[in-house]
GUROGU-820328 format. One record per residue (C-alpha): residue number from 1; y, x, z. Coordinates in nm, 3 decimals. Example, Ala and Ser with C-alpha at 12.3 -4.5 7.8 and 13.67 -1.06 7.14 Angstrom:
// GUROGU-820328
r num=1 y=-0.450 x=1.230 z=0.780
r num=2 y=-0.106 x=1.367 z=0.714
//
This chain:
// GUROGU-820328
r num=1 y=-6.357 x=8.186 z=-19.334
r num=2 y=-6.030 x=8.146 z=-19.524
r num=3 y=-5.852 x=8.478 z=-19.565
r num=4 y=-5.518 x=8.593 z=-19.692
r num=5 y=-5.678 x=8.681 z=-20.027
r num=6 y=-5.804 x=8.323 z=-20.062
r num=7 y=-5.458 x=8.179 z=-20.003
r num=8 y=-5.289 x=8.426 z=-20.236
r num=9 y=-5.535 x=8.322 z=-20.508
r num=10 y=-5.469 x=7.957 z=-20.423
r num=11 y=-5.094 x=8.010 z=-20.451
r num=12 y=-5.138 x=8.176 z=-20.789
r num=13 y=-5.350 x=7.885 z=-20.911
r num=14 y=-5.090 x=7.633 z=-20.796
r num=15 y=-4.811 x=7.833 z=-20.962
r num=16 y=-5.006 x=7.834 z=-21.291
r num=17 y=-5.075 x=7.461 z=-21.280
r num=18 y=-4.892 x=7.190 z=-21.471
r num=19 y=-4.746 x=7.044 z=-21.152
r num=20 y=-4.371 x=7.009 z=-21.121
r num=21 y=-4.186 x=7.266 z=-20.905
r num=22 y=-4.129 x=7.001 z=-20.637
r num=23 y=-4.498 x=6.909 z=-20.625
r num=24 y=-4.605 x=7.275 z=-20.618
r num=25 y=-4.378 x=7.329 z=-20.321
r num=26 y=-4.519 x=7.023 z=-20.143
r num=27 y=-4.880 x=7.128 z=-20.206
r num=28 y=-4.825 x=7.478 z=-20.071
r num=29 y=-4.628 x=7.350 z=-19.773
r num=30 y=-4.928 x=7.137 z=-19.671
r num=31 y=-5.139 x=7.452 z=-19.654
r num=32 y=-4.871 x=7.635 z=-19.457
r num=33 y=-4.844 x=7.353 z=-19.202
r num=34 y=-5.221 x=7.313 z=-19.171
r num=35 y=-5.298 x=7.678 z=-19.104
r num=36 y=-4.993 x=7.706 z=-18.883
r num=37 y=-5.133 x=7.420 z=-18.673
r num=38 y=-5.476 x=7.586 z=-18.650
r num=39 y=-5.317 x=7.912 z=-18.545
r num=40 y=-5.082 x=7.753 z=-18.289
r num=41 y=-5.374 x=7.575 z=-18.120
r num=42 y=-5.586 x=7.890 z=-18.115
r num=43 y=-5.846 x=7.769 z=-18.364
r num=44 y=-5.773 x=8.086 z=-18.563
r num=45 y=-5.703 x=8.436 z=-18.439
r num=46 y=-5.446 x=8.493 z=-18.712
r num=47 y=-5.259 x=8.272 z=-18.953
r num=48 y=-5.365 x=8.356 z=-19.312
r num=49 y=-5.098 x=8.123 z=-19.453
r num=50 y=-4.829 x=8.376 z=-19.366
r num=51 y=-4.910 x=8.519 z=-19.708
r num=52 y=-4.782 x=8.207 z=-19.880
r num=53 y=-4.422 x=8.207 z=-19.994
r num=54 y=-4.362 x=7.855 z=-20.132
r num=55 y=-4.136 x=7.837 z=-20.438
r num=56 y=-3.792 x=7.699 z=-20.377
r num=57 y=-3.723 x=7.367 z=-20.537
r num=58 y=-3.484 x=7.413 z=-20.828
r num=59 y=-3.162 x=7.216 z=-20.837
r num=60 y=-3.013 x=7.094 z=-21.160
r num=61 y=-2.701 x=6.904 z=-21.251
r num=62 y=-2.747 x=6.527 z=-21.251
r num=63 y=-2.788 x=6.363 z=-21.589
r num=64 y=-2.640 x=6.204 z=-21.779
r num=65 y=-2.285 x=6.331 z=-21.747
r num=66 y=-2.009 x=6.155 z=-21.939
r num=67 y=-1.782 x=6.358 z=-22.163
r num=68 y=-1.409 x=6.287 z=-22.174
r num=69 y=-1.442 x=6.081 z=-22.491
r num=70 y=-1.737 x=5.887 z=-22.348
r num=71 y=-1.547 x=5.802 z=-22.031
r num=72 y=-1.247 x=5.690 z=-22.237
r num=73 y=-1.482 x=5.467 z=-22.436
r num=74 y=-1.608 x=5.316 z=-22.110
r num=75 y=-1.251 x=5.248 z=-22.000
r num=76 y=-1.186 x=5.092 z=-22.339
r num=77 y=-1.472 x=4.849 z=-22.286
r num=78 y=-1.296 x=4.735 z=-21.968
r num=79 y=-0.961 x=4.683 z=-22.138
r num=80 y=-0.848 x=4.323 z=-22.138
r num=81 y=-0.606 x=4.075 z=-21.990
r num=82 y=-0.849 x=3.898 z=-21.760
r num=83 y=-0.858 x=3.977 z=-21.389
r num=84 y=-1.224 x=4.079 z=-21.401
r num=85 y=-1.159 x=4.324 z=-21.684
r num=86 y=-0.874 x=4.472 z=-21.481
r num=87 y=-1.104 x=4.490 z=-21.181
r num=88 y=-1.375 x=4.669 z=-21.377
r num=89 y=-1.131 x=4.921 z=-21.520
r num=90 y=-0.995 x=4.990 z=-21.173
r num=91 y=-1.348 x=5.032 z=-21.040
r num=92 y=-1.429 x=5.292 z=-21.306
r num=93 y=-1.106 x=5.479 z=-21.239
r num=94 y=-1.146 x=5.467 z=-20.862
r num=95 y=-1.505 x=5.595 z=-20.882
r num=96 y=-1.402 x=5.881 z=-21.108
r num=97 y=-1.085 x=5.970 z=-20.916
r num=98 y=-1.253 x=5.972 z=-20.575
r num=99 y=-1.622 x=6.048 z=-20.650
r num=100 y=-1.717 x=5.779 z=-20.400
r num=101 y=-2.049 x=5.599 z=-20.415
r num=102 y=-2.066 x=5.247 z=-20.562
r num=103 y=-2.176 x=5.115 z=-20.224
r num=104 y=-1.872 x=5.272 z=-20.058
r num=105 y=-1.645 x=5.119 z=-20.319
r num=106 y=-1.783 x=4.771 z=-20.248
r num=107 y=-1.706 x=4.821 z=-19.878
r num=108 y=-1.338 x=4.902 z=-19.935
r num=109 y=-1.096 x=4.679 z=-19.747
r num=110 y=-0.735 x=4.614 z=-19.836
r num=111 y=-0.631 x=4.834 z=-19.544
r num=112 y=-0.837 x=5.123 z=-19.682
r num=113 y=-0.623 x=5.157 z=-19.995
r num=114 y=-0.271 x=5.297 z=-19.954
r num=115 y=-0.098 x=5.267 z=-20.288
r num=116 y=0.222 x=5.422 z=-20.149
r num=117 y=0.039 x=5.736 z=-20.038
r num=118 y=-0.209 x=5.734 z=-20.330
r num=119 y=-0.494 x=5.754 z=-20.081
r num=120 y=-0.824 x=5.575 z=-20.029
r num=121 y=-0.999 x=5.582 z=-19.693
r num=122 y=-1.376 x=5.570 z=-19.743
r num=123 y=-1.539 x=5.418 z=-19.437
r num=124 y=-1.897 x=5.436 z=-19.313
r num=125 y=-2.029 x=5.652 z=-19.597
r num=126 y=-2.384 x=5.780 z=-19.625
r num=127 y=-2.340 x=6.058 z=-19.371
r num=128 y=-2.156 x=5.822 z=-19.131
r num=129 y=-1.833 x=6.020 z=-19.150
r num=130 y=-1.507 x=5.871 z=-19.277
r num=131 y=-1.303 x=6.059 z=-19.531
r num=132 y=-0.972 x=6.016 z=-19.712
r num=133 y=-0.927 x=6.103 z=-20.080
r num=134 y=-0.612 x=6.125 z=-20.291
r num=135 y=-0.619 x=5.964 z=-20.636
r num=136 y=-0.400 x=6.016 z=-20.942
r num=137 y=-0.093 x=5.806 z=-21.016
r num=138 y=-0.248 x=5.642 z=-21.324
r num=139 y=-0.528 x=5.501 z=-21.112
r num=140 y=-0.273 x=5.384 z=-20.855
r num=141 y=-0.071 x=5.206 z=-21.125
r num=142 y=-0.376 x=5.012 z=-21.239
r num=143 y=-0.482 x=4.935 z=-20.882
r num=144 y=-0.136 x=4.795 z=-20.815
r num=145 y=-0.148 x=4.571 z=-21.123
r num=146 y=-0.495 x=4.450 z=-21.024
r num=147 y=-0.375 x=4.367 z=-20.674
r num=148 y=-0.076 x=4.172 z=-20.809
r num=149 y=-0.303 x=3.964 z=-21.032
r num=150 y=-0.554 x=3.916 z=-20.752
r num=151 y=-0.292 x=3.791 z=-20.506
r num=152 y=-0.151 x=3.556 z=-20.768
r num=153 y=-0.500 x=3.403 z=-20.788
r num=154 y=-0.613 x=3.379 z=-20.425
r num=155 y=-0.300 x=3.459 z=-20.224
r num=156 y=-0.185 x=3.758 z=-20.017
r num=157 y=-0.460 x=3.990 z=-19.898
r num=158 y=-0.516 x=4.050 z=-19.529
r num=159 y=-0.600 x=4.403 z=-19.413
r num=160 y=-0.960 x=4.300 z=-19.347
r num=161 y=-1.012 x=4.139 z=-19.691
r num=162 y=-1.226 x=4.323 z=-19.947
r num=163 y=-1.020 x=4.515 z=-20.201
r num=164 y=-1.255 x=4.447 z=-20.493
r num=165 y=-1.382 x=4.091 z=-20.522
r num=166 y=-1.649 x=3.907 z=-20.716
r num=167 y=-1.580 x=3.660 z=-20.995
r num=168 y=-1.563 x=3.384 z=-20.733
r num=169 y=-1.320 x=3.572 z=-20.509
r num=170 y=-1.575 x=3.676 z=-20.247
r num=171 y=-1.700 x=4.015 z=-20.140
r num=172 y=-1.845 x=4.222 z=-20.423
r num=173 y=-2.198 x=4.340 z=-20.349
r num=174 y=-2.341 x=4.668 z=-20.474
r num=175 y=-2.637 x=4.500 z=-20.642
r num=176 y=-2.415 x=4.248 z=-20.821
r num=177 y=-2.184 x=4.526 z=-20.938
r num=178 y=-2.468 x=4.743 z=-21.066
r num=179 y=-2.625 x=4.448 z=-21.249
r num=180 y=-2.290 x=4.355 z=-21.404
r num=181 y=-2.237 x=4.715 z=-21.516
r num=182 y=-2.581 x=4.731 z=-21.677
r num=183 y=-2.531 x=4.408 z=-21.871
r num=184 y=-2.164 x=4.432 z=-21.966
r num=185 y=-2.118 x=4.806 z=-22.015
r num=186 y=-2.428 x=5.026 z=-22.008
r num=187 y=-2.593 x=4.846 z=-22.299
r num=188 y=-2.286 x=4.884 z=-22.523
r num=189 y=-2.251 x=5.246 z=-22.416
r num=190 y=-2.613 x=5.318 z=-22.508
r num=191 y=-2.569 x=5.159 z=-22.850
r num=192 y=-2.268 x=5.381 z=-22.913
r num=193 y=-2.389 x=5.714 z=-22.777
r num=194 y=-2.766 x=5.675 z=-22.735
r num=195 y=-2.739 x=5.761 z=-22.365
r num=196 y=-2.855 x=5.553 z=-22.073
r num=197 y=-2.605 x=5.549 z=-21.790
r num=198 y=-2.566 x=5.376 z=-21.456
r num=199 y=-2.265 x=5.321 z=-21.235
r num=200 y=-2.364 x=5.632 z=-21.039
r num=201 y=-2.310 x=5.836 z=-21.358
r num=202 y=-1.933 x=5.810 z=-21.300
r num=203 y=-1.968 x=5.972 z=-20.956
r num=204 y=-2.187 x=6.245 z=-21.104
r num=205 y=-1.932 x=6.303 z=-21.380
r num=206 y=-1.650 x=6.336 z=-21.129
r num=207 y=-1.847 x=6.573 z=-20.907
r num=208 y=-1.950 x=6.788 z=-21.204
//
C-alpha cells in the first residue's frame, strides 16, 4: 500500500527533523534498501523508493586545526636537552612534514628514514600501500641530532630497529605515545589556547 507519495512525504519529514545529516542519510537508505529488496524479489510490482534521493553526507575540515603560532608553541613545549624531549620534537616535526598517522610513525624502522635523501618510507599504512615522502631540511637536522643522541645511549641502530623508541629504549607503541602526548602536551596546550587537541591534530593540520 506504500506509494511514491508516501515516501516523498516521509523524505520531507526526515529532512525537517532534528537528525544529523549523516543519520538522515542512514534512515532514508534503510527505506531504499528495503523497498529495493521487495521489488527485486517480486513482492512489489514497482519500487516506490525510486522517488527517494537521499541527501549526501556533508564533509567538513577536521577540527581542531593548529595555527602557525600554535604549532610553534607545541614545538616549544618539546624544547629541551633530554633525549625524550628531542624525540618528542622530532615526532611533531615528522608528523607535520609527512602527514603520516601516529600509528605509522611508531612503525618506522631505522631503514625507513633516509637522512641523506630527506625521505621517509611509510610502510604498511592504513590502505596497505607503501609510500615515500620528502621532508624539509630542518626536520632532517633535528632527526639527525636525535639519532646521534640515541646511538650514544643504546649503541648503533640496526636497519630493523625502531627509529623512535620509548623511554626505556624499546619500541614506542601508539597508545603509549598518545597517552604521553595527552599528559605532557595537550593539557598545557589547552590551558594556553583553550583548545583540545590530540596527536592526530598535527596530521590534520598538515593535510589542511
